[in-house]
Structures are given as C-alpha cells and as structure tokens.
C-alpha positions in Angstrom: 0.1 0.0 -0.2 1.4 3.5 -0.8 1.9 6.1 1.9 -0.5 8.5 0.1 -3.0 5.7 0.5 -2.0 4.7 4.0 -2.5 8.2 5.1 -5.8 8.6 3.5 -6.8 5.8 5.2 -5.8 6.8 8.6 -7.5 9.9 8.2 -11.1 8.1 7.3 -10.6 6.0 10.2 -9.8 9.4 12.4 -12.7 11.1 11.2 -15.2 7.9 11.9 -13.6 7.7 15.4 -14.8 11.3 15.9 -18.2 10.6 14.5 -18.5 7.4 16.6 -17.6 9.6 19.7 -20.1 12.3 18.6 -22.8 9.7 18.4 -22.0 7.6 21.6 -22.1 11.2 23.6 -25.6 11.5 22.2 -26.5 8.0 23.2 -25.1 8.6 26.9 -26.9 11.6 27.6 -30.3 9.9 25.9 -30.3 6.8 28.1 -28.3 8.1 31.1 -25.4 6.5 30.6 -22.7 8.7 32.0 -19.7 6.6 31.7 -20.3 6.9 28.0 -21.1 10.6 27.9 -18.0 10.9 29.9 -16.1 9.2 27.6 -16.3 11.6 24.7 -14.0 14.1 26.6 -10.0 13.5 27.8 -9.8 13.8 31.7 -8.5 16.8 31.3 -11.0 18.1 28.5 -12.7 21.4 28.6 -16.3 22.7 27.5 -17.3 26.3 27.0 -21.3 26.1 26.5 -21.5 30.1 25.9 -23.4 31.4 28.6 -24.5 28.4 30.1 -21.7 26.5 31.4 -17.4 26.7 31.4 -15.5 24.2 33.0 -14.3 20.6 32.6 -15.8 18.2 29.9 -16.8 15.8 32.7 -18.1 18.8 34.8 -20.4 19.7 32.0 -21.8 16.0 32.3 -21.8 16.2 36.1 -24.2 19.6 35.5 -26.4 18.7 32.5 -26.9 15.4 34.6 -28.7 17.2 37.0 -31.1 19.1 34.7 -31.6 15.8 32.4 -32.8 14.0 35.6 -35.4 16.2 36.3 -36.9 16.2 32.6 -39.4 13.4 30.9 -37.4 13.1 27.8 -34.8 14.3 26.0 -33.1 13.7 22.6 -29.7 14.7 21.1 -28.9 14.7 17.3 -25.8 15.4 15.4 -25.3 16.0 11.8 -23.2 17.9 9.3 -20.3 16.7 10.8 -17.1 18.4 9.3 -13.6 17.1 10.5 -10.2 18.5 9.7 -7.6 15.5 10.8 -3.9 16.2 11.2 -2.0 13.1 12.7 -3.4 12.8 16.3 -5.1 15.9 16.1 -8.4 17.0 14.7 -11.0 19.5 14.8 -14.7 19.4 13.9 -17.9 21.2 13.4 -21.2 19.6 14.0 -24.5 20.5 13.8 -26.9 19.5 17.0 -30.4 19.6 18.1 -31.4 19.1 21.2 -35.3 18.6 22.1 -36.0 18.2 25.8 -39.4 17.8 27.3 -39.6 19.1 31.1 -41.4 16.9 33.4 -45.1 17.9 34.2 -48.0 16.5 36.4 -49.0 14.0 33.5 -51.4 16.5 31.9 -52.0 16.7 28.1 -49.6 19.6 27.6 -45.8 19.4 27.7 -43.0 22.2 27.5 -40.7 21.5 24.8 -37.3 23.4 24.5 -35.7 22.9 21.2 -32.2 24.2 20.6 -30.2 24.2 17.8 -26.3 25.3 17.2 -23.2 23.7 16.6 -20.3 22.3 18.6 -16.8 23.3 17.6 -14.4 20.7 18.9 -10.9 20.2 19.6 -9.7 16.5 19.7 -6.8 14.3 20.1 -5.6 10.5 19.9 -4.2 9.5 23.2 -3.5 5.9 23.6 -5.5 5.1 20.6 -8.2 7.3 22.0 -9.9 10.0 20.4 -11.6 12.1 22.7 -12.1 16.3 22.9 -9.7 18.5 24.4 -11.8 21.3 24.1 -15.5 22.2 23.4 -16.9 25.0 22.1 -20.9 25.1 21.9 -22.8 27.9 20.0 -26.4 28.3 20.3 -28.1 29.2 16.6 -31.8 29.0 17.6 -33.6 28.2 20.6 -37.4 27.7 21.9 -39.5 27.1 24.4 -43.5 26.2 23.8 -46.3 24.0 25.1 -47.2 21.1 22.9 -49.5 18.6 23.0 -48.0 15.2 24.4 -47.9 12.8 21.8 -47.0 9.3 22.2 -43.8 7.6 23.4 -42.8 4.1 22.6 -43.1 2.1 25.5 -40.0 0.3 25.3 -38.2 3.5 24.8 -36.3 4.2 28.2 -33.5 6.3 29.4 -31.3 3.4 30.8 -30.3 0.2 29.8 -33.5 -1.6 29.5 -33.8 0.4 26.3 -34.1 -1.9 23.4 -30.9 -0.4 21.6 -28.7 -2.2 24.3 -29.5 -5.4 23.1 -28.5 -4.6 19.4 -25.4 -2.3 20.1 -22.9 -2.6 23.0 -22.0 -0.1 25.5 -18.8 0.7 23.5 
C-alpha cells in the first residue's frame, strides 16, 4: 500500500472515530449512561457552552446530568459533521439539535425546549483513543413552547433497559 493511500486510510479512520464518539455522546445523554457521556472528553478536556457552562468536560456532564434527570425525555442529534485531521489532532464542527421535554403533572400539555446549534471541538488521539480536548458550543436558535403531549414507545427508556442495548454494545 502506498504511503498516500495509508495516510488517506488513517484520516478516514480518524474521522469515523470522531463521528462514533459524537454518536456515543448523544446516546450516553439520552440513555442516561454517564460513563458513555464522559468518554467523549479526555479527563483534562474542557467545555465552553457559551453563557450556560464553562469548565471541564466531565464537569459539564455532571452539571447537565442534574438538569436531564428532572426531565421526562430528551433527544440529541448530531448532523453535518465536518472534521479536519492532522495526525493525532483533529478539529470538527457538528450541528446539534436538542429536544427536551420538561417533566409535568401527567397532563396533556408538555413544555418542549428545542435548541439548535453547533459543537466546535478540538480532538486528540491519546493511547489510540480519540476524545475532545476542548468544546465550544454555540446556540443558533432556541425556543420554548407548550405542545400537546404525544405518544412515546412503551419500550423507549432512559437506561440500559432501552432496546438499543440489545442491538448495540455500550462501546
């Protein structure tokens, strides 16, 4: 295999590792799996959620965990991931959508928070593991509204009883 092809292959593998880490982060938050959510950051990684939180990545997870625990549901999606790789370092911009349902009294109406923004992440590979060194989160749009509560699949759960764990290992 030529050196050029080897570099291209390593770049593709790095980009896929970043994408997988971002997907596991969303899964960790939505399934309330703290270890999975922590794993997106290196232990010394930092997070700046502009105007919301500034500190360590693990500190952000601890902070958001309390907020999410009080909610009925939440769903995080990441799209349009653009990643530039330079050896054992990378930078990415990812579009993120977060939908949050605030816990209510079981009535027909539900408070829904919808936030759309971007993650600007600096990554590094340490001991073969890609994780975030620094994240800057920017909010592009944010809305809060009352919605009629819809149906949720009875098997959908915010823990390891969710059917996804029977299909995909925790990773």
